[in-house]
C-alpha positions, 0 to 999 in steps of 0.5 A: 656607783653600786657597781664600782662597789661590788668591784671594788669588794670583789677585788679586795676580797680575791686579792684577802684570799691571794695573800691566804694561799700565798702565805700557807704556800711559803710555809708549806715551802719552807716546809718541804725544804726541812724535809727534802732531804728526808724524802730524797732518802726514803725515795732512795732506798724505796725504788725496790730492788733497785740501788741506785747511786747519786753523783753530784756533778755541780757545786749548786745541784744539791741547791737545785735538788733541794728547790726543786723537791720542795716546790714540789711538797708545797705545790702538792699542799698549798692545792687542797688550800687553792682549792678551796679558797676558789670556791669560798670566793664563788661561793655567794653566787652558788645555791646552796646545792650547788655550794655543797656540789663543788666543795667535795671536789675540793679533797677529791683533788688532792686525793687522786692526785696523790694515787696518780703519783703513788701508781706512778711511783709505785708502778710506773717508776721501777720498769721505766729505770729497769727498762732503760738499765737494761738498756745502758748495760747493752750498750756497754755503758757505765751507770753512773747516776746525776743527782737533778738530772734523776730528780728532775726525771722523777718529777717529770714522770711522776706529776703527769701520772698525777695530774692523769688522774684528775681525769674522772674531776674533770669530765665531770666538770666538763658535764657540770657546765654542759660542755660534755653529753653522754652521747658526745662521750660516746664518740669521742671514747674510740679516739680517746681509748687511741689516744691514752694507748700512744700516752702509756706508751711514752711513759712506759717501757716500749714491752708488751707486759710494763705496756699494759701496767700503764695502758690499763689503768689510765683505760680504766680511770676514763671508763669511770669517769665516762660513767660519774660523767653518765650518772651525772646526764641521767640524774640531772635528766632526771630532776629536770624531768620531776621538775616539768611534770609538778610544773602546771601548765598555766595554758590548761583548763583547771575546771574541765565541766564548768556548769 
């Protein structure tokens, strides 16, 4: 009976927090709908030296773009709130030290995601657009950019960049739960380099400078993740060694020279 009551209490707590998160998302979505035209005008006028004129090819294009932009804003604004409630739901099962250690994941994830989007928008995206424009000119094509297609390309480009910058937190979490160790990281490093180089080639124009401009930050981010994982593993080993050395051996004789 006590187990059933615990399950009911946990489900009630989960339901309450899901309602909070859903309400927050709806509020952020409404704010995103209001801010969407301002955000789109900012994006159009802040692509460096690029002058991109948008066109619509269907009456519903404007509505779809509004909703995509608002959804992205709502997701970005809800992510820290969602992570906090995940932490709060799991808090009763954590020790005080574990709870404090896990809480900083919430702001860190939001900051890293924002840095990823900012890097993609300011560095990788202008290079990609310049390459596409140059390629269009070489084949004699007239440039007419559809608003919906442009925004869809923008979101599909920036969202993975924000996720990629979560790499340090992901590797630290895997280290926390024991999946990653320094030995395993050293083993997969060469494969990770190849994978990140391929990823950089996929999201950057096919010229050497652009490829390096995207790939090198990804490799640096990976090395930062490795360093964070290694530091945590080292601190964990030292703590375990200190606990082992401070624990008395029950088989040892406290009085080696009895009288």
